[in-house]
C-alpha atoms as a printed R data frame, in Angstrom:
   type eleno elety resid chain resno       x        y      z
1  ATOM     1    CA   MET     A     1 -72.168 -100.615 46.104
2  ATOM     2    CA   ALA     A     2 -74.862 -100.512 43.441
3  ATOM     3    CA   PHE     A     3 -75.183  -96.736 43.896
4  ATOM     4    CA   PHE     A     4 -71.467  -96.304 43.191
5  ATOM     5    CA   ARG     A     5 -71.623  -98.618 40.177
6  ATOM     6    CA   GLN     A     6 -74.689  -96.935 38.672
7  ATOM     7    CA   TYR     A     7 -74.043  -93.250 39.399
8  ATOM     8    CA   ILE     A     8 -70.570  -92.403 40.665
9  ATOM     9    CA   ALA     A     9 -68.369  -94.560 38.380
10 ATOM    10    CA   PRO     A    10 -70.043  -93.385 35.137
11 ATOM    11    CA   LEU     A    11 -69.755  -89.797 36.369
12 ATOM    12    CA   PHE     A    12 -65.996  -90.252 36.915
13 ATOM    13    CA   ILE     A    13 -65.623  -91.726 33.433
14 ATOM    14    CA   VAL     A    14 -67.490  -88.836 31.827
15 ATOM    15    CA   LEU     A    15 -65.486  -86.264 33.817
16 ATOM    16    CA   ILE     A    16 -62.172  -87.849 32.796
17 ATOM    17    CA   PHE     A    17 -63.310  -87.868 29.160
18 ATOM    18    CA   LEU     A    18 -64.316  -84.185 29.343
19 ATOM    19    CA   VAL     A    19 -61.007  -83.160 30.909
20 ATOM    20    CA   ALA     A    20 -59.106  -85.021 28.179
21 ATOM    21    CA   LEU     A    21 -61.295  -83.455 25.501
22 ATOM    22    CA   VAL     A    22 -60.647  -79.947 26.834
23 ATOM    23    CA   ALA     A    23 -56.896  -80.595 27.064
24 ATOM    24    CA   VAL     A    24 -56.689  -81.870 23.488
25 ATOM    25    CA   SER     A    25 -58.931  -79.216 21.969
26 ATOM    26    CA   SER     A    26 -57.111  -76.378 23.751
27 ATOM    27    CA   ARG     A    27 -54.352  -76.674 21.132
28 ATOM    28    CA   ILE     A    28 -56.622  -74.692 18.796
29 ATOM    29    CA   PHE     A    29 -56.120  -71.583 20.909
30 ATOM    30    CA   LEU     A    30 -52.338  -71.860 21.254
31 ATOM    31    CA   PRO     A    31 -50.100  -69.622 19.161
32 ATOM    32    CA   SER     A    32 -49.028  -71.296 15.935
33 ATOM    33    CA   ASP     A    33 -45.429  -71.852 17.059
34 ATOM    34    CA   MET     A    34 -46.561  -73.650 20.211
35 ATOM    35    CA   ALA     A    35 -49.113  -75.829 18.446
36 ATOM    36    CA   ALA     A    36 -46.404  -77.556 16.383
37 ATOM    37    CA   PRO     A    37 -44.781  -80.760 17.609
38 ATOM    38    CA   ALA     A    38 -41.686  -80.400 19.739
39 ATOM    39    CA   PRO     A    39 -38.418  -80.212 17.795
40 ATOM    40    CA   ILE     A    40 -36.222  -83.292 17.827
41 ATOM    41    CA   GLU     A    41 -32.617  -82.683 18.805
42 ATOM    42    CA   GLU     A    42 -29.777  -85.108 18.392
43 ATOM    43    CA   ALA     A    43 -28.439  -86.555 21.577
44 ATOM    44    CA   ALA     A    44 -24.865  -85.852 22.523
45 ATOM    45    CA   PRO     A    45 -22.417  -88.530 21.378
46 ATOM    46    CA   ILE     A    46 -21.324  -90.991 24.028
47 ATOM    47    CA   SER     A    47 -17.706  -89.902 23.701
48 ATOM    48    CA   ALA     A    48 -18.709  -86.344 24.650
49 ATOM    49    CA   LEU     A    49 -20.172  -87.540 27.917
50 ATOM    50    CA   ASP     A    50 -17.768  -88.120 30.757
51 ATOM    51    CA   SER     A    51 -19.296  -91.330 32.048
52 ATOM    52    CA   SER     A    52 -16.256  -92.309 34.101
53 ATOM    53    CA   ASN     A    53 -16.896  -89.566 36.666
54 ATOM    54    CA   ALA     A    54 -20.636  -90.137 36.740
55 ATOM    55    CA   LEU     A    55 -20.282  -93.863 37.393
56 ATOM    56    CA   SER     A    56 -17.257  -93.786 39.656
57 ATOM    57    CA   ASP     A    57 -19.309  -94.400 42.781
58 ATOM    58    CA   LEU     A    58 -20.926  -97.589 41.434
59 ATOM    59    CA   PRO     A    59 -19.760 -100.967 42.678
60 ATOM    60    CA   PRO     A    60 -17.873 -103.037 40.072
61 ATOM    61    CA   ALA     A    61 -20.759 -105.498 39.703
62 ATOM    62    CA   LEU     A    62 -23.128 -102.709 38.626
63 ATOM    63    CA   SER     A    63 -20.683 -100.949 36.325
64 ATOM    64    CA   THR     A    64 -20.826 -103.911 33.917
65 ATOM    65    CA   LEU     A    65 -24.596 -103.635 33.797
66 ATOM    66    CA   VAL     A    66 -24.440  -99.896 33.079
67 ATOM    67    CA   ARG     A    67 -21.498  -99.781 30.658
68 ATOM    68    CA   GLY     A    68 -21.870 -103.211 29.072
69 ATOM    69    CA   PHE     A    69 -19.263 -105.856 28.440
70 ATOM    70    CA   PRO     A    70 -15.838 -104.924 27.044
71 ATOM    71    CA   ASP     A    71 -15.340 -105.461 23.319
72 ATOM    72    CA   GLU     A    72 -13.196 -108.547 23.884
73 ATOM    73    CA   LEU     A    73 -16.033 -110.376 25.632
74 ATOM    74    CA   GLY     A    74 -18.650 -109.198 23.160
75 ATOM    75    CA   GLN     A    75 -16.965 -111.033 20.254
76 ATOM    76    CA   LEU     A    76 -17.110 -114.461 21.874
């Protein structure tokens, strides 16, 4: 156990650090359009999604958890 603690575990830590360092520094060699952060797109509005068909196979007890309470109950 002492051999693992003194030699193997520090070697794993150094190897993980080196792999992370190579992954982060490889951005230097990417083309300029790929080195930029990913573009942020707006999500589709909820009304555009047809959630009734996607959730039709859920039991009634779970549909409340997914869709939330109706507006009448939310104002109590």
